[in-house]
Kinemage of the C-alpha trace (Angstrom):
@kinemage 1
@onewidth
@group {chain A} dominant
@subgroup {mainchain}
@vectorlist {calphas} color= white
{ca unk a 1} P -3.323 -10.859 -42.114
{ca unk a 2} L -5.126 -8.119 -40.211
{ca unk a 3} L -7.942 -6.223 -41.952
{ca unk a 4} L -9.822 -3.017 -41.232
{ca unk a 5} L -13.188 -2.065 -42.686
{ca unk a 6} L -15.592 0.882 -42.648
{ca unk a 7} L -19.367 0.959 -42.329
{ca unk a 8} L -21.475 4.117 -42.195
{ca unk a 9} L -18.282 6.203 -41.998
{ca unk a 10} L -17.055 4.291 -38.929
{ca unk a 11} L -13.837 2.287 -38.933
{ca unk a 12} L -13.627 -1.171 -37.373
{ca unk a 13} L -10.816 -3.669 -36.843
{ca unk a 14} L -8.376 -5.148 -36.823
{ca unk a 15} L -9.971 -8.476 -37.756
{ca unk a 16} L -8.313 -11.480 -39.339
{ca unk a 17} L -9.218 -12.807 -42.788
{ca unk a 18} L -11.482 -15.487 -41.412
{ca unk a 19} L -13.552 -12.928 -39.535
{ca unk a 20} L -13.725 -10.734 -42.648
{ca unk a 21} L -15.229 -13.662 -44.584
{ca unk a 22} L -17.708 -14.302 -41.794
{ca unk a 23} L -18.847 -10.660 -41.872
{ca unk a 24} L -19.331 -10.859 -45.633
{ca unk a 25} L -21.156 -14.191 -45.427
{ca unk a 26} L -23.608 -12.899 -42.821
{ca unk a 27} L -24.260 -9.648 -44.638
{ca unk a 28} L -22.575 -7.458 -42.034
{ca unk a 29} L -20.050 -6.427 -44.686
{ca unk a 30} L -21.370 -5.364 -48.091
{ca unk a 31} L -19.537 -5.169 -51.431
{ca unk a 32} L -19.603 -1.355 -51.279
{ca unk a 33} L -17.985 -1.134 -47.837
{ca unk a 34} L -14.295 -0.198 -47.780
{ca unk a 35} L -11.548 -2.514 -46.537
{ca unk a 36} L -7.828 -2.103 -45.897
{ca unk a 37} L -4.765 -4.093 -44.875
{ca unk a 38} L -1.058 -3.339 -44.697
{ca unk a 39} L -0.564 -4.404 -48.308
{ca unk a 40} L -2.835 -1.645 -49.614
{ca unk a 41} L -0.530 1.228 -48.691
{ca unk a 42} L -2.537 4.409 -48.097
{ca unk a 43} L -5.493 3.363 -50.244
{ca unk a 44} L -8.729 1.733 -49.122
{ca unk a 45} L -10.563 -0.562 -51.531
{ca unk a 46} L -14.146 -1.718 -51.998
{ca unk a 47} L -14.816 -5.043 -50.308
{ca unk a 48} L -16.021 -6.403 -53.647
{ca unk a 49} L -12.440 -6.166 -54.957
{ca unk a 50} L -11.199 -8.816 -52.506
{ca unk a 51} L -10.990 -12.093 -54.395
{ca unk a 52} L -13.549 -14.617 -53.254
{ca unk a 53} L -14.836 -12.522 -50.377
{ca unk a 54} L -18.460 -12.755 -51.477
{ca unk a 55} L -18.240 -15.983 -53.475
{ca unk a 56} L -16.090 -18.355 -51.403
{ca unk a 57} L -16.306 -19.767 -47.860
{ca unk a 58} L -13.920 -18.368 -45.251
{ca unk a 59} L -10.481 -20.026 -45.248
{ca unk a 60} L -9.202 -22.352 -42.546
{ca unk a 61} L -12.575 -22.765 -40.771
{ca unk a 62} L -12.913 -26.362 -39.523
{ca unk a 63} L -16.192 -27.795 -40.922
{ca unk a 64} L -17.153 -29.330 -37.581
{ca unk a 65} L -16.829 -26.085 -35.577
{ca unk a 66} L -19.514 -23.359 -35.934
{ca unk a 67} L -18.048 -20.083 -37.115
{ca unk a 68} L -19.848 -18.287 -34.256
{ca unk a 69} L -17.385 -19.810 -31.808
{ca unk a 70} L -14.559 -17.824 -33.367
{ca unk a 71} L -13.651 -14.308 -32.334
{ca unk a 72} L -11.635 -11.725 -34.272
{ca unk a 73} L -8.655 -12.014 -31.936
{ca unk a 74} L -5.785 -14.387 -31.381
{ca unk a 75} L -3.075 -13.773 -33.947
{ca unk a 76} L -0.702 -16.248 -32.339
{ca unk a 77} L 1.509 -13.451 -31.050
{ca unk a 78} L 2.896 -12.768 -34.512
{ca unk a 79} L 1.914 -9.101 -34.735
{ca unk a 80} L 5.013 -6.902 -34.607
{ca unk a 81} L 5.360 -4.703 -31.520
{ca unk a 82} L 5.597 -1.635 -33.744
{ca unk a 83} L 2.181 -2.564 -35.168
{ca unk a 84} L 0.736 -3.089 -31.678
{ca unk a 85} L 1.823 0.437 -30.761
{ca unk a 86} L 0.266 1.839 -33.920
{ca unk a 87} L -2.965 -0.003 -33.153
{ca unk a 88} L -2.908 1.442 -29.636
{ca unk a 89} L -2.608 4.995 -30.983
{ca unk a 90} L -5.508 4.391 -33.349
{ca unk a 91} L -7.655 2.952 -30.558
{ca unk a 92} L -6.987 6.041 -28.432
{ca unk a 93} L -7.353 8.508 -31.287
{ca unk a 94} L -10.678 9.884 -30.024
{ca unk a 95} L -10.448 8.524 -26.475
{ca unk a 96} L -7.371 10.188 -24.987
{ca unk a 97} L -9.534 12.116 -22.546
{ca unk a 98} L -11.065 8.921 -21.179
{ca unk a 99} L -7.669 7.239 -21.002
{ca unk a 100} L -6.076 10.127 -19.114
{ca unk a 101} L -9.048 10.425 -16.758
{ca unk a 102} L -8.961 6.725 -15.934
{ca unk a 103} L -5.216 6.761 -15.367
{ca unk a 104} L -5.458 9.851 -13.118
{ca unk a 105} L -8.266 8.374 -11.010
{ca unk a 106} L -6.461 5.032 -10.729
{ca unk a 107} L -3.222 6.728 -9.636
{ca unk a 108} L -4.980 8.870 -7.011
{ca unk a 109} L -6.783 5.860 -5.504
{ca unk a 110} L -3.616 3.750 -5.320
{ca unk a 111} L -1.523 6.589 -3.860
{ca unk a 112} L -4.163 7.369 -1.229
{ca unk a 113} L -4.510 3.681 -0.319
{ca unk a 114} L -0.751 3.312 0.111
{ca unk a 115} L -0.384 6.515 2.129
{ca unk a 116} L -2.759 5.557 4.953
{ca unk a 117} L -0.657 4.862 8.067
{ca unk a 118} L -0.532 1.248 9.269
{ca unk a 119} L -3.568 0.117 7.251
{ca unk a 120} L -2.080 1.248 3.948
{ca unk a 121} L -0.408 -2.064 3.093
{ca unk a 122} L -3.535 -4.080 3.832
{ca unk a 123} L -5.752 -1.619 1.963
{ca unk a 124} L -3.477 -1.659 -1.093
{ca unk a 125} L -3.649 -5.464 -1.136
{ca unk a 126} L -7.449 -5.310 -0.970
{ca unk a 127} L -8.038 -2.678 -3.662
{ca unk a 128} L -4.995 -3.410 -5.848
{ca unk a 129} L -6.432 -6.491 -7.560
{ca unk a 130} L -9.909 -5.092 -8.334
{ca unk a 131} L -8.403 -1.831 -9.597
{ca unk a 132} L -6.025 -3.688 -11.927
{ca unk a 133} L -8.947 -5.737 -13.277
{ca unk a 134} L -10.865 -2.499 -13.859
{ca unk a 135} L -7.867 -0.948 -15.604
{ca unk a 136} L -7.595 -4.006 -17.855
{ca unk a 137} L -11.327 -3.843 -18.589
{ca unk a 138} L -11.223 -0.179 -19.648
{ca unk a 139} L -8.273 -0.500 -22.009
{ca unk a 140} L -9.290 -3.896 -23.371
{ca unk a 141} L -12.575 -2.378 -24.492
{ca unk a 142} L -10.794 0.651 -25.947
{ca unk a 143} L -8.440 -1.647 -27.844
{ca unk a 144} L -11.429 -3.498 -29.299
{ca unk a 145} L -13.258 -0.271 -30.191
{ca unk a 146} L -16.046 -1.155 -27.760
{ca unk a 147} L -17.946 1.396 -25.649
{ca unk a 148} L -16.165 2.196 -22.407
{ca unk a 149} L -16.398 4.752 -19.624
{ca unk a 150} L -14.591 5.742 -16.461
{ca unk a 151} L -16.993 3.703 -14.354
{ca unk a 152} L -15.523 0.500 -15.736
{ca unk a 153} L -12.418 1.208 -13.698
{ca unk a 154} L -14.407 -0.219 -10.782
{ca unk a 155} L -15.574 -3.271 -12.719
{ca unk a 156} L -13.083 -5.414 -10.791
{ca unk a 157} L -15.083 -4.964 -7.584
{ca unk a 158} L -17.857 -6.996 -9.207
{ca unk a 159} L -15.368 -9.883 -9.061
{ca unk a 160} L -13.818 -8.864 -5.785
{ca unk a 161} L -12.874 -12.331 -4.504
{ca unk a 162} L -11.299 -13.429 -7.770
{ca unk a 163} L -9.378 -10.159 -8.209
{ca unk a 164} L -8.034 -10.099 -4.634
{ca unk a 165} L -7.203 -13.805 -4.771
{ca unk a 166} L -5.273 -13.417 -8.022
{ca unk a 167} L -3.390 -10.387 -6.667
{ca unk a 168} L -2.376 -12.206 -3.486
{ca unk a 169} L -1.401 -15.413 -5.292
{ca unk a 170} L 0.689 -13.504 -7.825
{ca unk a 171} L 2.447 -11.605 -5.045
{ca unk a 172} L 3.209 -14.823 -3.182
{ca unk a 173} L 4.382 -16.666 -6.292
{ca unk a 174} L 6.703 -13.856 -7.374
{ca unk a 175} L 8.147 -13.568 -3.876
{ca unk a 176} L 8.782 -17.311 -3.731
{ca unk a 177} L 10.508 -17.289 -7.118
{ca unk a 178} L 12.542 -14.269 -6.041
{ca unk a 179} L 13.871 -16.202 -3.051
{ca unk a 180} L 15.828 -18.308 -5.557
{ca unk a 181} L 17.288 -15.344 -7.436
{ca unk a 182} L 16.092 -12.015 -8.799
{ca unk a 183} L 15.938 -13.290 -12.388
{ca unk a 184} L 13.440 -16.125 -11.705
{ca unk a 185} L 11.232 -13.608 -9.913
{ca unk a 186} L 11.293 -11.257 -12.913
{ca unk a 187} L 10.508 -14.127 -15.302
{ca unk a 188} L 7.607 -15.206 -13.098
{ca unk a 189} L 6.207 -11.664 -13.012
{ca unk a 190} L 6.197 -11.591 -16.826
{ca unk a 191} L 4.448 -14.965 -16.907
{ca unk a 192} L 1.587 -13.558 -14.804
{ca unk a 193} L 1.135 -10.240 -16.659
{ca unk a 194} L -1.992 -11.331 -18.554
{ca unk a 195} L -3.831 -12.484 -15.427
{ca unk a 196} L -5.985 -9.393 -14.960
{ca unk a 197} L -6.781 -9.227 -18.672
{ca unk a 198} L -8.017 -12.820 -18.425
{ca unk a 199} L -10.235 -11.947 -15.441
{ca unk a 200} L -11.581 -8.849 -17.198
{ca unk a 201} L -12.214 -10.825 -20.382
{ca unk a 202} L -13.686 -14.044 -18.952
{ca unk a 203} L -16.290 -13.792 -16.153
{ca unk a 204} L -15.977 -17.534 -15.475
{ca unk a 205} L -12.230 -17.570 -14.770
{ca unk a 206} L -11.137 -18.100 -11.188
{ca unk a 207} L -8.016 -16.605 -9.627
{ca unk a 208} L -5.744 -19.619 -10.053
{ca unk a 209} L -7.223 -20.437 -13.460
{ca unk a 210} L -6.507 -16.892 -14.682
{ca unk a 211} L -2.900 -17.153 -13.489
{ca unk a 212} L -2.499 -20.537 -15.180
{ca unk a 213} L -3.934 -19.251 -18.451
{ca unk a 214} L -1.620 -16.247 -18.310
{ca unk a 215} L 1.377 -18.569 -17.883
{ca unk a 216} L 0.225 -20.664 -20.857
{ca unk a 217} L -0.292 -17.622 -23.094
{ca unk a 218} L 3.037 -16.087 -22.107
{ca unk a 219} L 5.037 -19.236 -22.833
{ca unk a 220} L 7.545 -18.102 -25.460
{ca unk a 221} L 6.138 -14.544 -25.404
{ca unk a 222} L 7.896 -13.043 -22.373
{ca unk a 223} L 10.773 -11.606 -24.392
{ca unk a 224} L 8.332 -10.099 -26.872
{ca unk a 225} L 6.471 -8.368 -24.051
{ca unk a 226} L 9.757 -7.147 -22.575
{ca unk a 227} L 10.703 -5.661 -25.950
{ca unk a 228} L 7.290 -4.016 -26.229
{ca unk a 229} L 7.779 -2.371 -22.836
{ca unk a 230} L 11.325 -1.350 -23.765
{ca unk a 231} L 9.957 0.595 -26.733
{ca unk a 232} L 8.406 3.024 -24.251
{ca unk a 233} L 11.684 3.788 -22.453
{ca unk a 234} L 12.245 7.006 -24.381
{ca unk a 235} L 8.741 8.216 -23.551
{ca unk a 236} L 9.332 7.373 -19.884
{ca unk a 237} L 12.452 9.525 -19.819
{ca unk a 238} L 10.533 12.405 -21.367
{ca unk a 239} L 7.807 11.986 -18.756
{ca unk a 240} L 10.416 12.456 -16.022
{ca unk a 241} L 11.109 15.901 -17.465
{ca unk a 242} L 7.420 16.764 -16.984
{ca unk a 243} L 7.651 15.857 -13.276
{ca unk a 244} L 5.595 12.768 -13.972
{ca unk a 245} L 2.600 14.521 -15.513
{ca unk a 246} L 3.350 12.926 -18.884
{ca unk a 247} L 2.651 9.500 -17.399
{ca unk a 248} L -1.045 10.360 -17.504
{ca unk a 249} L -0.772 10.086 -21.289
{ca unk a 250} L 1.914 7.425 -21.439
{ca unk a 251} L -0.067 5.133 -19.119
{ca unk a 252} L -3.096 4.821 -21.448
{ca unk a 253} L -0.760 4.374 -24.431
{ca unk a 254} L 1.065 1.495 -22.741
{ca unk a 255} L -2.062 -0.136 -21.314
{ca unk a 256} L -3.792 -0.098 -24.690
{ca unk a 257} L -0.709 -1.566 -26.362
{ca unk a 258} L -0.632 -4.319 -23.722
{ca unk a 259} L -4.349 -4.943 -24.334
{ca unk a 260} L -3.611 -5.426 -28.040
{ca unk a 261} L -0.734 -7.713 -27.050
{ca unk a 262} L -3.170 -9.780 -24.971
{ca unk a 263} L -5.635 -10.024 -27.849
{ca unk a 264} L -2.823 -11.046 -30.167
{ca unk a 265} L -1.601 -13.941 -28.017
{ca unk a 266} L -4.805 -15.239 -26.497
{ca unk a 267} L -6.188 -18.478 -27.941
{ca unk a 268} L -9.392 -18.496 -29.902
{ca unk a 269} L -12.599 -19.534 -28.185
């Protein structure tokens, strides 16, 4: 179950029940702080009203693994897509300006890179990977309610070799699968969709390792991601009526939802 909590008039979450117990045990959550989950309806409740929160150990924590090794993510991919979209809207509630600015700058850079005669294809291959890592970094931090800024769009250039390598390998793999039939190529592209989130999230991951981890996380989750993307079809059609301008808002919405999807399916560390 996903929980939200407030401290000093700031809202945090979602966190799972185990993380909520850890916060209470370490004094980061006090009995007078407010908590909420989907079962509470529209009402928030004092943390002290949660049974056992301040008197019992957190549930399901293996005794031989320190609680510090757990992170408040990794819901096993069970969070409903409708909930992921709601979480994305909440994450962007006060950050739409940043999201739109990042999406505009990203679009301009990619369009300019692709429009350069002759060298455009090579340039797009060089900058495409780092820019996608930067995009993942920005919206992953927004999804987690962590500080972010437009400069993080260029974070991928700090891991230039890994980002370019992953981009090239993914392109080659998808092309090879597509030689069989279109469908295998599409399936492969869905299997690799978490690659840049992995690189943005783990500074130790190499290009091939990030691709492999994406494939492992997406096993059994490709249809769920397809359905999540399909939920934005109506918004896409509306954006066409705005001559594409609406994509500047739809892009951050989708990227933040995909970031929540990543957090929901990634394994605990």
